[in-house]
Backbone as JSON Lines, residues from 0, in Angstrom:
{"i":0,"aa":"X","n":[9.94,-4.47,20.65],"ca":[10.73,-5.56,20.13],"c":[10.04,-6.08,18.87]}
{"i":1,"aa":"X","n":[10.75,-6.15,17.75],"ca":[10.14,-6.63,16.51],"c":[9.84,-8.12,16.56]}
{"i":2,"aa":"X","n":[8.8,-8.49,15.86],"ca":[8.4,-9.9,15.8],"c":[8.99,-10.5,14.54]}
{"i":3,"aa":"X","n":[9.75,-11.57,14.69],"ca":[10.42,-12.18,13.55],"c":[9.58,-13.25,12.86]}
{"i":4,"aa":"X","n":[8.79,-13.97,13.61],"ca":[7.99,-15.06,13.05],"c":[6.85,-14.5,12.21]}
{"i":5,"aa":"X","n":[6.72,-14.9,10.94],"ca":[5.67,-14.34,10.07],"c":[4.25,-14.64,10.55]}
{"i":6,"aa":"X","n":[4.04,-15.82,11.14],"ca":[2.69,-16.15,11.64],"c":[2.31,-15.25,12.82]}
{"i":7,"aa":"X","n":[3.26,-15.05,13.73],"ca":[2.99,-14.18,14.87],"c":[2.81,-12.72,14.43]}
{"i":8,"aa":"X","n":[3.55,-12.31,13.4],"ca":[3.42,-10.96,12.87],"c":[2.01,-10.75,12.28]}
{"i":9,"aa":"X","n":[1.51,-11.76,11.55],"ca":[0.18,-11.68,10.96],"c":[-0.9,-11.61,12.03]}
{"i":10,"aa":"X","n":[-0.76,-12.41,13.08],"ca":[-1.73,-12.4,14.19],"c":[-1.71,-11.05,14.91]}
{"i":11,"aa":"X","n":[-0.51,-10.52,15.14],"ca":[-0.39,-9.22,15.82],"c":[-0.99,-8.1,14.97]}
{"i":12,"aa":"X","n":[-0.74,-8.11,13.68],"ca":[-1.3,-7.08,12.8],"c":[-2.81,-7.16,12.76]}
{"i":13,"aa":"X","n":[-3.35,-8.37,12.76],"ca":[-4.8,-8.53,12.76],"c":[-5.42,-7.91,14.01]}
{"i":14,"aa":"X","n":[-4.83,-8.15,15.16],"ca":[-5.38,-7.63,16.42],"c":[-5.2,-6.13,16.55]}
{"i":15,"aa":"X","n":[-4.15,-5.58,15.96],"ca":[-3.91,-4.15,16.07],"c":[-4.7,-3.34,15.05]}
{"i":16,"aa":"X","n":[-4.98,-3.9,13.88],"ca":[-5.57,-3.13,12.79],"c":[-7.05,-3.41,12.56]}
{"i":17,"aa":"X","n":[-7.57,-4.51,13.07],"ca":[-8.98,-4.85,12.84],"c":[-9.85,-4.25,13.95]}
{"i":18,"aa":"X","n":[-9.97,-2.94,13.97],"ca":[-10.8,-2.24,14.94],"c":[-11.55,-1.13,14.22]}
{"i":19,"aa":"X","n":[-12.57,-0.62,14.89],"ca":[-13.29,0.55,14.4],"c":[-12.95,1.72,15.32]}
{"i":20,"aa":"X","n":[-12.84,2.9,14.73],"ca":[-12.5,4.11,15.47],"c":[-13.72,5.02,15.48]}
{"i":21,"aa":"X","n":[-14.04,5.57,16.64],"ca":[-15.15,6.51,16.75],"c":[-14.69,7.86,16.19]}
{"i":22,"aa":"X","n":[-15.52,8.46,15.34],"ca":[-15.14,9.73,14.74],"c":[-15.47,10.91,15.65]}
{"i":23,"aa":"X","n":[-16.09,10.64,16.78],"ca":[-16.41,11.7,17.73],"c":[-15.38,11.78,18.86]}
{"i":24,"aa":"X","n":[-15.07,10.63,19.48],"ca":[-14.15,10.64,20.63],"c":[-12.87,9.85,20.37]}
{"i":25,"aa":"X","n":[-12.71,9.26,19.18],"ca":[-11.51,8.52,18.78],"c":[-11.22,7.28,19.63]}
{"i":26,"aa":"X","n":[-12.24,6.69,20.23],"ca":[-12.05,5.47,21.0],"c":[-11.94,4.28,20.06]}
{"i":27,"aa":"X","n":[-11.19,3.27,20.48],"ca":[-11.07,2.03,19.71],"c":[-12.21,1.11,20.12]}
{"i":28,"aa":"X","n":[-12.9,0.55,19.13],"ca":[-14.02,-0.35,19.36],"c":[-13.78,-1.64,18.6]}
{"i":29,"aa":"X","n":[-14.52,-2.68,18.97],"ca":[-14.37,-3.95,18.27],"c":[-14.88,-3.82,16.85]}
{"i":30,"aa":"X","n":[-14.47,-4.75,16.02],"ca":[-14.83,-4.71,14.61],"c":[-16.33,-4.93,14.42]}
{"i":31,"aa":"X","n":[-16.98,-5.58,15.35],"ca":[-18.42,-5.87,15.23],"c":[-19.29,-4.81,15.9]}
{"i":32,"aa":"X","n":[-18.7,-3.75,16.41],"ca":[-19.45,-2.72,17.13],"c":[-20.34,-1.91,16.18]}
{"i":33,"aa":"X","n":[-21.51,-1.54,16.67],"ca":[-22.42,-0.68,15.91],"c":[-22.44,0.73,16.47]}
{"i":34,"aa":"X","n":[-22.05,0.85,17.74],"ca":[-21.97,2.17,18.36],"c":[-20.76,2.18,19.3]}
{"i":35,"aa":"X","n":[-20.3,3.38,19.62],"ca":[-19.1,3.54,20.43],"c":[-19.35,3.08,21.87]}
{"i":36,"aa":"X","n":[-18.36,2.41,22.44],"ca":[-18.46,1.94,23.82],"c":[-18.33,3.08,24.81]}
{"i":37,"aa":"X","n":[-17.73,4.2,24.38],"ca":[-17.44,5.3,25.29],"c":[-18.5,6.41,25.24]}
{"i":38,"aa":"X","n":[-18.87,6.84,24.03],"ca":[-19.8,7.97,23.91],"c":[-21.12,7.58,23.25]}
{"i":39,"aa":"X","n":[-21.31,6.32,22.89],"ca":[-22.53,5.79,22.27],"c":[-22.85,6.42,20.92]}
{"i":40,"aa":"X","n":[-21.88,7.01,20.27],"ca":[-22.08,7.55,18.94],"c":[-22.11,6.4,17.93]}
{"i":41,"aa":"X","n":[-22.85,6.58,16.85],"ca":[-22.91,5.56,15.81],"c":[-21.98,5.9,14.65]}
{"i":42,"aa":"X","n":[-21.19,6.95,14.77],"ca":[-20.27,7.37,13.72],"c":[-18.94,6.65,13.89]}
{"i":43,"aa":"X","n":[-18.86,5.43,13.33],"ca":[-17.65,4.61,13.43],"c":[-17.05,4.41,12.04]}
{"i":44,"aa":"X","n":[-15.73,4.29,12.0],"ca":[-15.03,4.0,10.75],"c":[-14.01,2.92,11.03]}
{"i":45,"aa":"X","n":[-13.59,2.22,9.98],"ca":[-12.53,1.22,10.13],"c":[-11.2,1.94,10.29]}
{"i":46,"aa":"X","n":[-10.28,1.34,11.04],"ca":[-8.97,1.92,11.21],"c":[-8.2,1.85,9.9]}
{"i":47,"aa":"X","n":[-7.5,2.92,9.55],"ca":[-6.72,2.95,8.32],"c":[-5.53,2.01,8.46]}
{"i":48,"aa":"X","n":[-5.22,1.3,7.38],"ca":[-4.15,0.31,7.42],"c":[-2.77,0.95,7.26]}
{"i":49,"aa":"X","n":[-2.65,2.02,6.52],"ca":[-1.36,2.7,6.33],"c":[-1.53,4.18,6.45]}
């Protein structure tokens, strides 16, 4: 269901896109993570926006 309210849309986009992705196992990690929660790899990247 699409979100019509611009404030709610901004909050939803922030929570969906502000994560780090592990380049080894592709797990989603918090933005403040230094290593993967699943495989303990330190090879993390920011999630691409588009």
